[in-house]
C-alpha positions, -999 to +999 in steps of 0.1 A: -542-270-446-557-238-434-571-251-401-586-281-383-623-277-375-645-301-355-681-290-348-701-305-319-730-280-318-715-268-285-717-233-270-681-237-260-651-238-283-614-246-279-588-231-302-557-253-302-525-235-310-497-255-325-460-257-319-433-247-344-441-278-364-476-268-375-507-288-378-492-322-372-506-355-359-501-344-323-523-313-328-549-333-348-551-359-320-554-333-293-583-317-313-601-350-315-596-357-278-610-322-269-640-327-293-647-360-275-651-338-244-680-320-261-663-289-273-662-274-308-626-273-317-605-252-341-568-252-348-555-225-371-524-230-392-501-201-382-473-211-406-466-199-441-468-235-455-494-262-458-474-292-447-461-295-411-424-299-403-411-332-390-395-335-356-362-341-373-366-306-388-366-289-355-339-263-363-356-254-396-390-253-380-378-230-352-360-207-377-392-206-399-413-196-369-389-169-357-383-154-391-417-157-407-443-158-379-432-147-344-453-142-313-469-109-323-481-123-356-492-155-341-512-139-313-527-114-337-539-143-359-554-161-328-572-129-318-586-124-353-600-159-351-615-154-316-632-123-329-648-142-357-659-170-335-670-150-304-706-144-317-712-181-320-700-192-286-707-185-249-671-194-241-638-195-260-607-213-246-572-214-259-549-245-255-514-239-267-482-259-270-447-245-267-446-214-289-484-218-291-486-216-254-467-184-253-489-169-280-520-180-261-507-165-229-503-132-248-539-135-259-550-139-223-554-101-222-585-103-245-619-102-229-631-126-256-612-155-241-626-173-210-595-193-201-560-203-214-541-236-210-504-236-219-482-266-223-444-259-218-445-223-230-408-215-225-410-179-237-438-169-213-409-158-192-404-129-216-440-117-212-446-122-175-460-087-169-491-089-192-524-081-176-544-113-179-582-110-183-589-147-176-577-176-156-546-195-170-533-230-163-497-237-172-480-271-175-442-275-174-419-305-172-395-309-143-367-292-162-364-271-194-331-267-213-334-230-218-346-217-184-352-226-147-388-239-143-389-233-106-377-197-109-405-190-134-431-206-112-419-185-083-421-153-104-457-161-116-469-173-082-481-138-072-505-136-101-539-149-088-551-157-123-523-183-129-521-219-118-490-240-126-484-277-125-452-296-131-450-331-146-423-357-151-406-356-184-391-331-208-404-304-232-429-323-253-441-348-227-477-346-239-470-354-275-476-392-282-457-389-315-426-375-299-397-395-284-401-373-254-437-385-247-444-395-211-478-412-211-485-409-173-477-371-174-497-366-206-528-383-191-526-364-158-522-331-176-551-338-199-573-347-170-562-316-151-569-294-182-604-308-187-612-303-150-600-267-153-620-259-184-651-275-169-647-253-138-650-221-158-685-208-152 
């Protein structure tokens, strides 16, 4: 699959950026939910394979991303797509998950993008100093295995472009197909995201 595409004849489009697993059922469901909000929705396949990885393949999926994709290549692919779509839309939004959130954050420097939403982008901590050109909303669980969430929030608090919200659960709380899914947190985050995107003039 090269990408998911749902057209609503909107002047606003959301690009959904997947996790290490690729275009799986979670990403497809999120695209549908965003389309139900009235947006045109696109989700590019950033992996070098058609089929998504299963959750039980997490180590292999992570290794594939780091060795064959990486954040620079992923963000470059997103910016290429935004450049292609920009003439068709008044606003373009990015919604990324995990590695997709970090890649979306890196793309927040582009003037083509009106806003970014990132779910549990762990590696954003490695790119804290970028000069954002749009507002960004970040969602994190209460704790992450690889870093201190509260420390990252404190470090980003000085950036007036960034809003951060914490929710109960672990990394993956918004994925209904994951054993880490927390329905209440996922629903609150989705509501907060749609309010945020609707607030962008």
